[in-house]
N, C-alpha and C positions, 0 to 999 in steps of 0.2 A: 615363521616355518610352523606349521600346525604340528602339534606333540604327536607321537606316534610311536611305536612299538617296532617299529621298522624304520629301516635308515631313509633318513629324510632328504635326502640328494638326490642318490644313486637310481633312476628309474631307466623304463622305455625300452622298445624296439623289437624288432623278429629274431626269436632264439635260432643263429645261424646253424648249418649241416658244418658246415668250413669256414675256417678261417680268411675273412674277405681280406685277399693279400694286395687286390690290384686298387681297393678304396685306401687300406692303409698308405701305399705307396704315392696313392694320387697327392692323402692329406698332408704327408710328409712334402712333399714339392711346395704345395699351394700356402702351409702354416709354418715356413723356416725362419722367416724373419723375426730378428729381436724386437721386444719391445719396452720402453720405457716404462716405468711404473710410477713414475709422479707426473698426474695433469697439476696443471697453474692456471688455467685460466678457461671461464667460463664461456661452452661452446654454443651460439647462438642461431645457430644453420638449422636448417629442415631438417630434425629428426625423421621424419615418417618415410626419407627414400633408404632409411635403414631397417625398417620395420620384418620385409621378406628377411635379409641376409641375417638380422638378431633372430627370428624364430629358425632358421635354418642352421644357424651355429649352436644354437642352442639343442637342437634336434640331434646334431651329429653328437656332440659330445657324451647325448645319452646314450644314443645308439652303442659307440663306439667303447664306451662304458659297460653298458650289459653286456656285448661283445669280450671283452676282456673276464667280466665275471665268468660267463659261460663255456669259455673256450681256453682251460685249463694248457693246453700243450704250448698254445702261442702267447699265453698272457703276458711273461715276462717279458718276451720283443714288443709286443704290442702299450705295456704302461710304459717302456723306454722310448716308443717312437712320442706318445702322447704327450709325458711330462716334459720333452726338450722339444716338442713342437707346436703344443696348443697349451699348455697350462702356464700363468703367470709362475714365478717359483717361489712364491711364498708359498704353497701347499695349498691345500683345499681344507677348509674350516668348518669343523663337524662338531654343532656343541652340542648332539644331544645323544644319538644311539650309541656309537662306539664309547666304551667304558675304558677308558685308560686309566692308569696308574697317577696318573698325572694331569693337572687341570689344562695341560697344554689340549687344545681342542684344532691347532691347524696342523695336521699330519700330511704326510705322502701319499700320493695317489694308489699306492702298492697298495696301502693299509685302506684309501677311503675304498677300494673294489673289492678287497676283502672282506672289509664289513658290508658291503652288500652280499657278497657270496653266503657269508654267515646268516644274515639277516633272510632271506630268499629262498634259499636252497632247499627248505622242506616245502616249499609250493609250487618247485618247477618240476614240472616231468618232460621225459626227452619227447624234442618235437614239438612242446606246445610254445604256443604263441604267445610272446609279451607285449605288448602294446601299451601306447603313452596318450597323453592329452595333454598340451600346455597351454592354455588360455588366458585372459584378459593380461596381455604384455601394458606395462608401466613404465615408460623410462623418468625414473625422477629426478633425474639429476645427470649434466654431460658436459664432458670439459676437453679442452684440446690436450692433446699430447704431450709432451714436452717439445718435441723437435716437430710441434703444432702440422704435422702430416696427418695425424688419425685423430680420432674419437674414442674418449674414452668416457662409458656410460655405466648407472649403476642403474640398474633393471628388476622388477620385480614381477611375479608371476604367478598362476596356479599351475601346479601338476597333481596328475593322476597317474598310477601306474595300473595295469591290469594282467592280470596270466591269468590266460584261459578264458579268456573275456569277462571275469571278473576282478571288480577295484580290490584293491589291498594296500592299495597308500593315498589318501587325498592332502593336500598342502599347498602352502604357500612357498616359494623360495625366492631367495636375490641372489643378484651375481653383478658382479662388475666386468664389463663385458667391453673388449679392447679392440676396434678396427685401425689397428697402425697406418691404414693408408686409407683416406677417406675415399681416395678414386678406385682402389680397386677393393671393394666391400665382400671377395674370396678370403680375403685373411682376415683371420681373427682370432683372439686369443679372451679367452677369459678365467674367472675366478668365481668357486661359491662363497659367499658371505654370510652374515648375520648384519644387520643395520649397526653397527658401533661407530657408525661413521664408513663411509663408503672410500674413503684411499686404499686402495688395498695395501700398500706398503707398511700401512699401521693396522692391518688386522691382526697378525700375528703377536703384536705388543697387547692389544686389546683383547684378547683372549685370554692371557696371564694377569691382567688389570686386577688389582684387589676394587675396585667399585667402576662403574659406567664411567667410560673416561670420557665420552662427550661434552665439548663446552656448553651445549645449548639444555642438557641435562642437569647438569649442575646448576648453572643459572636457575633454571625451575626449582629446583630444590631450594636455592635459597630464598626464593620469593617464598616457597610454600612453606618453608619452615618462619620465615620471617611475618608471618601472616599476610602478607600479599598475593592475596587470591586471585585478584583481578589482573595481576603482572602473569603470576603462573597459570593461570586459566588458559590468556589468551597466548603463552607460548608452546601451552602443551596442546592445546589445541592445532595451532597450525603446523606444528611437527606430527601429529598425527594425518593431519591430510596430506601432510608429505610422503606419508609410510612409515613412520617411526615408528618400529613397534614398543619401545620402550614408553611412550608419550600416553598410551592408551589406559594400562591402568593406575595412573594418578588421575587420569583427565577424569576415568569413570568416578574416583573418588571426590573429587569434586562437584560432579552434577549429584553424585548422590547426596551429598553434606548439604549442597547448598552452597558453597564457598567460591565466591567470585563468578557466580553464575547463578541464575535462575535453578532450584530443586528440579531434576527431573530423573525419575527413577528407570524410565524408560530407554532414554540416553545413555545411564549410568550403566544397565544391562550388557547395552552395545558397545560401550567401551570393555566391561569385563570382558564378552565375548569374544573379543578380535584381539585380548592376550591369548587366545588358545589357537590362533592362526600360527604363530612362531614357536621358536624355542630359547629366546635370550633368556638369560637368567631371571631376568626381573620378568620379563612375561609367566616364569614356571612357579616364582612367585606369587604374582597373583592369580593364577591358575589355579595354585594351591588352597590360597583361600576362598577362592568361589567353591569349591569342593567342600571346605571346613562348614562355611556357611548355609550352603545350598541356595546358591545365589544367580542370577542373571542363567537361569533354567538349568541348571549343573545340578546334578544331585548332589545329598551329602554322602562324603565317602571321606572317613577320615583317614584311613589307610594309605588311600592315594594322595590325598592331601598331603600327610608325611612323607610320602615318597618323593613327591615334587617339590618339597622345601627339602628335602635333605640333596634334590638333584642342585635346586637353587645356592645353595649354601655350597656345594662343591665347586662351585665356581668363584667362591670367595668374594660375594657381593655383601654388603651388612645387612639387607634385607633379607635373605633366604637366611643368614647364620641367624637372625637375631628370630626369624619364625620359626626357626628349626627349635631355639631355643624355648618359644611360647608352648609348642607343641611337647616337646619333652617336660616342661614345668605342668603343665595340664594334662596328660597322658594322651593325647590328642595321635591314632593311630600306633601308636608303639606304647611302653612301659614310661610309668613316670621317672625321672630320674632328675632330680633337683641338681647335683652336682653335675651334670653337661651342661645342664640348662646354664647355671652360675658361668661355666667357661665359654660358654657362645654369647654369654650377654657381656662378660669383659671384655673379651674377643673384639665385640661390635664398639664396644667404646674405645679401644685402641685402635678403630679404625676411622675413628673422629665423628661416629655417629651417634646422635643424645639417644636413641631407641635403649640403647643397651642401659644407660641411666634408667630411666624411665621403666624399665622391667626389672631391675634389680631391687628400684623403690617399693615394686609391687611385693617383691620376696620377703623383703624384709618387713613391712606392714602384715604380710599373713603369716611370716614364720616358717617358709617353705622354702625348707634346708639350711634353715638359719636359725637363728635364735631372733622372735620378733624383740624389732628395735625400733623404733618410731622413727629415732633421733635420727638414723643412719636413712632409715627410707625417706627423710622430707629431707637431707642433704643430697639423697640421690636426685630427687623430684627437683631441688632446686638448680641441680648443676644440668639435668634436663633441659630445665626453663631458658636457661642462659644460654642453649645449644637451639633453641626453637623450637624442642619436643615438650610443650605446657598442656599438662592438662589440668586446667581450671576448677576443674570438678572435683580433680583429688586434691587439689590445693585449699580449696574450701573444704573438705573436710576436715584436711589437717588443722585449718585454723580454728573451724567451728570444736573442735573434741580437742586441741592442745596438744598433737600429735608430733612430739620433733620438736615445738612451738611453744609460744606460746598462746592462752586462750583469745584470739580475735576477732570477734564475729562482726566488726567493721571489715576488717579483711577477707574473712568468710564469704561477707556477700558481696564484697568488690568481685570477687574471682568467678563467683557463682553467675553473676551479671555479664560481665564478662567473655565466659566461659557459653554460656547462654546465645550470644551474639554469635558465637562459631559454630553455633550447634552440638556442645557438647550434652549428648544427652543427659550425664551423671549430673554436669552443673544445674539444667533445667530441672531435673527431680528437686535437687536442692535449694531451688532458687522457688519453685511452685511450693513446695513443701512450706518456704519460710512465708508465702504468702497465706498460706492455709491458716497456720496458724494466728495470723491476725485476721482474719474473718472478721472478728464484733470489731474491730477499729475501724473497717471501712469494707463496706460491702463491695466493692469495687476488687478486694483483694482477691474474693472467692471466683471472680471471671479470669483475673489473673494467674492464678492458684492451679484453675483448671487448663486454662492455654498451655502454660510450661509443662504441666503434669502430660497434658494430652501430648504435645509436642514430643516429648520424651518417650512416651508409651510407645507413640510410631514409630520412633524411631530404631524399637528395637529393647526400651530400657525396661525390664517384666518386675522390674521393684517400681518406677514409675507405674505402671499399669495397677500393682496392686494399691497404691498409695493412693490413687485416683478411684480406684472402686471404694476403697474402706471409707474416701470421702463422699462419693455418691450413696454408701449405704445407711449415710448419717441422713440426709437430704429425702431419698425416696428411696428406700428398700427395691420395690415391686418395680418402680418404673424404669429402674436400670438394672433389672435383675440380670438380663442376657448377656452384660459388658460385664457386670462383680462376677457372675459366675466365669465367664472366660478367661478372666484376667487371674482371679483366683487361685482357680484351679491350677494356671500356669505357673505362677507362682509357686504353689506348693509342690509341684513335679521339679521345679528349678532349684527351690531354695533345699539347703541340710539343715537349716535353723529358723523356727519358727515359734512364735509365743500362744499359738494357737488361733490367733485373732481374726485369722482368715479362715478355718473351718468354722467358725462361731458363727461369721457372717453369713457364712453359705447353709449352716444349718437352720438360720432365721429365714432365708430366701425357701428352702426344701418345706419349711413349715407349715408353708403357706399356700402348699397343694398337695391336696389329701393323698394323691397319687406317689407321691415323692418322700410322705415318711421315713421312708428305711435310709435314702439318704439322708435326710435330717437328721436322724439318732446316730448314723454313722459319723457323721461330721462333727455334730455335739458331744459325742463319745470320744471322737478323737483330739478337739479340743480342750476336753476336760484332761487328757491326760498328758498333753501340751503343759500345763498347768493354769490354763485359760480361766478367771474367775468367774468371769459372767458366763461361762458356759455350764462349769460347776453349777451355778445358782441355776441354769436352766432346765440340767438333764432331771432333776426331780419330776417336771413337767411331762415328759417321755413316759417316765414309768407312773403315773398318773393316771394318764388318759389311754396306755398302753399304744402312746405313736412309734411304728415305726418295729412294732413287737408283737409276738401273739395276743396278750391280752395284757389289761394294766397288771400292774404290781404296786399297791397301793402301800403298803407296809414298807418296801424298799424307795417308796417316795417320800414317805414324809421321812423316811431315815433321813436322804438327801436334804430335805429342807430345813432341818433341826441341824445337821451337821453344818450346813451353811451360814444360819442364822446365829448358831456358836461361835464359828470362828469370825464373826463379826464383818464378814463379807458378803453380806446376800441384802438382794433388792425382790426380787422376784420369790424368794424361798417362804418371806414373810406371808405373801399371798398366798404360794402353794400350801404351808404349814394350817394359815386360816380355814381353806377350805377342807382340809381335810379333818380338823378339829368340828368344823360347821357339819359335815356331813357324816362324821362319825369313820371314815374310811381309812383306814391302817394304822389307828388310832382311837379311842373312846373320845365320845363327843365333849369338847368343853367349849360352849360358849363363849365363856371370859374370856379364857387363853386366847381366842380364836381373834375375839375384839381387842385384846392389847395388841397382838400382831401386826391387827390392820391398823390401829393406831400408829404404832414405828415404823409400818413401812410407809406409810404417808407422809409422815414427818419425813422420811430421807427421800421422798418424792418419787413414789414406786406407783406410775401408772395406774399397773394392775389393783394395787391397793385402793388408789383412787376409786376407779372404776367400779369393785365393789361396793366402796362405802355408798359411793352415788345410789349404786343399784337397790340396796337394801335400804338407804333412808328415803328413796323416792318410792319404794313400794312396800316400807314398813316389812323385812323379813328380821329374820335369824334374832330378835329380842330387842331390832332396832325402832323406835317410833317412827313413823310415818315423817318427814321434815322434807319437802322438797329445797327449803333455803341450803339444809347442810348439801341434799344433792347436787343442788346447781351449783355450788364452790367447791365442791369434790371433780365435778366434771368437770368443772370450767380450767382447774388447777392441772387435770390430767390431758384436758387437747392442748395444752401447751407443748407436752411433751415428744408429740408428732413419733409415737412409737406406734404398736401395733395396740397393745390398751387404750393409749391418747389416741387414736381414732377412733375407736371404739368409745371414749369419751366425747367426741365431736357429734358422732351421730347421735345419742341421748339427751346432749345438751342442745342441740338444733330441733330433734322433738318437744323438749319440755317448751323452748320459744315457740313452736308452731301450735301447741295444744294451750299455749297459756299459764303453763307451772313455772316459769319462771319469776324474779322479781319484776322487773321490764320485759313483756313479750316483746317478740321481735320476730316476725314471720319471714321477712328478708333475712337476718341474722341466721337462721334455719336453713336456709336454702343456700347461702354464703358455705359456714361450717358443710352443711352433705356434699357442695362441691369442691372444698378441700379434701375432706375425706376419699372423695372419689379419686382426685387425681392423686392422691397416696397411695392409693390401689383397693382400697374398702369397697366395695360390691355394693354392702349393704346399701351403702349410700347412695348409691345411683338407685339403689332400688325405692329409694323414698322417694324421689325424686319422681322417679315414673310413677309413683305410686299417685301420688301429689297431680300429678297430671293425667292420667286414664280416671281419678276420680272428682275432680274439681276440689281437691281440699287445701288447705293452708293458702288460699289466697288465691291458688294459680286458678285458670277457666282450664272445662276439660281442652285436651289436645292428645288423641290417641295415638299420632305420628312421633310426638317429642317422647310421649312415655315408653313406646317401644323402643326409639334410640336409646333412653336411658336404662330400661331393662336390657338391650342388648348389652349395653357396658357393663353391667354388673354381671351380666352372664359370664362374660370373657374373662370377669374377675375374680370367677369361681363363688359367686356369691349363690345357691340353691334356691333361694328364696326370691333370689332376681330369673334364674333360670325359668321356676314353674310360672312367676308372673307374666313372662315373654311368653311360654306356652300358650299358656289361658289367655292371654293377647291375639295370641295369633291365629288362635280359634274363633274368639269374638269376632274377630276382623274377616275372616274366611266366610264366617256365616251371615253379616251384613253385605257381603255380595253378592 
């Protein structure tokens, strides 16, 4: 049955001017036979013969129900006649709209009618037509009545109610329909139900149960929590095909996570959408998750999600209560209330469901409403594990950090690997980072690291996306810049704690694009405020060149450089301070002190200092004697670092090889270096290759098309010299034509 703000069961007919006394008396005569409620044997006869009678019987019920609601004068008499001659004695099951103080949803027919009056009275006008449509009938099962003279059927169908030609309700309904005499199909009794199991004698008990009572569902959950996902999938799929609403949500989970079946996000979404066709407590639970996550095409709506969880919990099922606790703990659609959340989780534990242990483990780990207690957290998680609610990723974290247990790297790794097998995205992140830390041991570890972090990222773990972005930044900041920007910004928006590393990486990306210097300065400054040392080391660069600012501020730049040097946490600042001293900007010229800074920076592995040393000794600048050997050594060391200045070292070293300035000139090595620099995002390197092809330099034959190709690459990489060369070449080619 579809979730609705209106009554889900009472629909249809024409608003009568007077009570249809004749019809009522006729029905009393026709429908007077008593009907046993317990069916015992499967009916294998031809059910198609009941098709017309089935439709007529349901239509009669809706017609009479609307008549009752609209005719207040004769309502009591008509209700009496229908209750005694048309309905099964257990009443009518209403799980959704009618808000009773108790959870008993099997109500009297009188309340059933009054609920319709309350729901639709505001829409009704005198003489207004009320019509209905009932379609897509499906007989889900059939059995003989106990006396084997009649047939008892479980039927589902689509309902639509229209008032004045306007649709006010659409949804699925399900009923138990009984034809007590298989030869006289004018006789019929039935009862509206939700599919807790379709034996009508059990419906009342089902509505008051503390959990879904169906045996098949309990068995499916046993498979689910025992990691027997193949068996769980087969059972849930079969029951969903049979029309069991409570199968759809968990079936969607299996499709989404690839448990027991190939991952299929489209089928997962279809399953999740099916839960909106019914109002069973478990379907309400999945509807709530759909709205809180904005999945399966439903918009994010935390308030609606909270209300649905509250309704699900009202039926006293552990999933609904647990979800309500989650929302109270996180403030989803309501105020944070840790005390109520803990009560919910403890209630779930008493009901025998492991989710309560699982959530209390988190609360004690994070100190939500309680003192942080890793030992208790670990104990609760172990209790959850014993009962099948195992979070391998969380256990990997416990063992890795020694939270509530002895630090055990091997157990941490074992849990991470096991969790990764079951698509636990936290476990995948931990395993990915474990491989990442061992890239130097084996090159294959890099592929494994990317594989697990990427899977975790695609499963929605923004932490894994952040880790992978940081790794890509160390490989090739500019080749992966779109991915890096997207993941780091998402992480920054969602994370309340950061060391500024994400902001610093973002600043380095934006620094490579002159139109985004303001963004670069913003993120660098933000990283500094978060205490990021690399960002503070680089901040003076922005003030020296005026990047993202109205104009340069040399004194402030030099001050920032020297502060970093004095703190002993500088690398770039040695280069920055040296440039200020060489140029006399922000401070008096001091060549000797500048050279000292360059020397220390080179010793510490500053690629900028190595580039500067190579440049000044190759050209013989600022008191450095011209020395190609020193320049070659400096460029060679810098080129191994693969950062911005290191890439510039590659370009200059390539030029020295091409121009015969190295100890062992090698023109092929020049092109290899330039090609590597271009792949790392340096447009000037593409320009150098293009220049060689355009002019037939450095052992290359003239090839204007190749020259054009490399200039285009350089232009796309924001090289102004490549862009100008491309325009000049285009003009030359146009002139030849």
